[in-house]
C-alpha positions in Angstrom: 6.2 20.8 -3.3 6.3 23.8 -0.8 9.6 25.3 0.2 10.6 24.8 3.8 11.5 28.3 5.1 12.2 29.7 8.7 8.4 30.7 8.8 7.6 26.9 9.0 9.6 26.4 12.2 6.8 27.0 14.7 4.6 24.4 13.0 7.3 21.8 12.6 8.3 21.6 16.3 11.9 21.4 15.3 14.8 23.9 15.4 15.6 25.8 12.2 18.8 24.1 11.6 17.3 20.6 12.0 14.5 21.5 9.5 16.8 22.5 6.8 18.9 19.5 7.5 15.7 17.2 7.3 14.8 19.1 4.1 18.0 18.1 2.4 17.7 14.5 3.6 14.0 14.4 2.4 15.1 15.6 -1.1 17.8 12.8 -1.2 15.4 10.1 0.1 12.7 11.4 -2.3 14.9 10.8 -5.3 15.8 7.2 -4.1 12.3 6.3 -3.3 10.9 8.1 -6.2 13.1 6.0 -8.6 12.2 2.7 -6.8 8.5 3.4 -7.3 8.4 5.0 -10.5 11.5 4.3 -12.4 11.2 5.7 -16.0 7.6 6.0 -17.0 8.1 3.5 -19.8 9.9 0.9 -17.8 8.7 -1.4 -15.1 8.6 -0.2 -11.5 11.1 -2.2 -9.3 9.9 -3.5 -6.1 13.1 -4.4 -4.2 13.0 -7.9 -2.9 14.5 -7.0 0.4 11.7 -4.5 1.0 9.2 -7.2 1.9 10.4 -7.6 5.4 10.7 -4.0 5.8 7.2 -3.5 4.7 5.9 -6.0 7.3 7.8 -4.3 10.1 8.9 -0.9 9.2 12.2 0.2 10.8 12.3 3.1 13.2 15.2 4.8 11.3 15.8 5.6 7.8 18.4 3.9 5.9 21.9 5.2 6.3 20.6 8.0 8.7 20.2 6.4 12.1 19.4 9.6 13.9 16.6 10.4 11.6 13.4 8.7 12.9 10.1 8.0 10.9 8.4 10.6 13.1 11.0 13.3 12.2 10.4 12.4 8.6 6.7 12.7 9.1 7.2 16.1 10.5 9.2 17.2 7.6 6.6 15.8 5.3 3.8 17.7 7.1 5.8 21.0 6.8 6.5 20.4 3.2 3.0 19.3 2.4 1.0 22.0 4.5 0.5 24.6 1.7 -0.7 21.9 -0.7 -3.0 20.4 1.9 -4.6 23.7 2.6 -5.0 24.3 -1.2 -6.7 21.0 -1.5 -9.4 22.0 1.0 -10.4 24.6 -1.5 -10.0 22.2 -4.5 -11.2 18.8 -3.1 -11.5 17.6 -6.8 -8.1 18.3 -7.8 -6.6 14.8 -8.4 -3.2 16.1 -9.4 -2.9 18.1 -6.3 -3.7 15.1 -4.2 -1.0 13.1 -6.0 1.4 15.8 -5.4 0.7 15.6 -1.6 0.9 11.8 -1.7 4.4 11.9 -3.2 5.6 14.1 -0.4 4.7 11.5 2.1 5.8 8.8 -0.2 9.2 10.2 -0.3 9.5 10.2 3.5 8.2 6.6 3.9 4.9 7.7 5.3 3.2 5.1 3.1 -0.2 5.0 4.7 -0.6 8.8 4.5 0.4 8.7 0.9 -2.0 5.9 0.1 -4.8 7.8 1.8 -4.3 10.8 -0.7 -3.7 8.5 -3.6 -7.1 6.9 -2.8 -8.8 10.3 -2.8 -7.2 11.2 -6.1 -8.4 7.9 -7.6 -11.9 8.5 -6.5 -11.7 11.8 -8.6 -9.8 10.1 -11.5 -10.3 6.4 -11.3 -8.5 5.8 -14.7 -5.3 7.3 -13.4 -3.1 4.3 -13.8 0.0 6.0 -12.7 -1.5 7.0 -9.5 -3.0 3.5 -8.9 0.3 2.0 -9.5 1.9 4.4 -7.0 -0.8 3.5 -4.5 -0.1 -0.2 -5.1 3.6 0.4 -4.2 2.6 2.4 -1.1 0.3 -0.4 0.0 3.0 -2.9 -0.5 5.7 -1.0 1.4 3.2 -0.6 4.2 2.7 -4.3 4.4 -0.5 -4.8 2.5 0.5 -7.1 -0.3 -3.0 -8.3 -1.0 -4.1 -4.5 -1.3 -1.3 -3.9 -3.7 -2.1 -6.8 -5.9 -5.7 -5.7 -6.0 -4.8 -2.2 -7.2 -2.5 -3.6 -9.9 -5.1 -5.9 -11.1 -7.3 -2.7 -11.5 -4.5 -1.1 -13.5 -4.5 -4.2 -16.1 -8.4 -3.7 -16.6 -7.5 -0.3 -17.8 -4.3 -1.2 -19.7 -3.6 -5.1 -20.0 -0.1 -4.3 -21.3 1.0 -2.0 -18.4 4.6 -2.7 -17.8 4.7 -1.5 -14.1 1.6 -3.5 -13.2 2.7 -6.8 -14.8 6.3 -6.5 -13.4 5.1 -5.6 -9.8 2.4 -8.3 -9.7 5.1 -10.8 -10.6 7.5 -9.4 -7.9 4.9 -9.2 -5.1 3.6 -12.8 -5.9 7.3 -14.1 -6.1 8.6 -12.4 -2.9 5.8 -11.5 -0.7 3.2 -14.4 -1.6 5.8 -17.1 -2.3 3.6 -17.8 -5.5 6.2 -18.8 -8.0 3.5 -20.0 -10.7 1.7 -16.7 -10.4 4.8 -14.6 -10.8 5.9 -16.6 -13.9 2.6 -16.1 -15.5 2.8 -12.3 -14.9 6.4 -11.9 -16.0 5.7 -14.0 -19.1 2.6 -11.9 -20.1 4.9 -8.9 -19.5 7.3 -10.2 -22.2 4.5 -11.4 -24.5 2.8 -7.8 -24.6 5.9 -5.8 -24.5 8.5 -7.6 -26.9 10.7 -4.3 -26.9 11.0 -4.1 -23.1 14.4 -2.8 -22.4 14.7 -4.8 -19.1 14.0 -8.1 -20.9 17.1 -9.8 -19.5 16.4 -8.9 -16.0 12.9 -10.3 -16.3 14.0 -13.5 -18.1 16.5 -14.0 -15.2 13.5 -13.6 -12.5 11.5 -16.1 -14.5 14.4 -18.6 -14.5 14.8 -18.1 -10.6 11.1 -18.6 -10.1 11.0 -21.7 -12.1 14.0 -23.0 -10.3 12.3 -22.3 -6.9 9.2 -24.0 -8.0 11.2 -27.0 -9.1 13.0 -27.3 -5.7 9.5 -27.4 -3.9 8.5 -30.4 -6.0 
């Protein structure tokens, strides 16, 4: 990730003081969003239930920072990613570099831009399940639940036991698609193929909730 300096001010269109403030906020938001998307590599990615509505109609402001708009966050991301983007022009086959750029946009809620760079990375390295899972998260938060499910299904073709993919398939089907049965199948497969899963109690609770919701429909 490139460091924001005063030299970047003319390109950002923002006063130097605001650029530094945004940089600090970007770092904080990046940590929060990064955990939401990636969690611990060995554990399931958590797609927050309340994010479904936000994905369908993104807010014009960022969380607890009402004066920080998505456009301002995008400007900050453009500044931070500019050096890496220039480097990628000389190294178009550098998948890891493209993932780094995507994560900058991901951390500022520019999910469509992030998905675009991840898609490019996957064309170079199609078996990169980590990047594909991140792309699924970006698509989901951008409001494309079906696209996210397609990417996660592709992950399972490479690794049928992938904890992130199985957990998120269940969460998206449960919250975004209202498919209780599909969610239960995914989560039960997660527990079956990962008996030592450290978040087992949480998954079992979700299964119970999905079964209760399914019963209430009948």
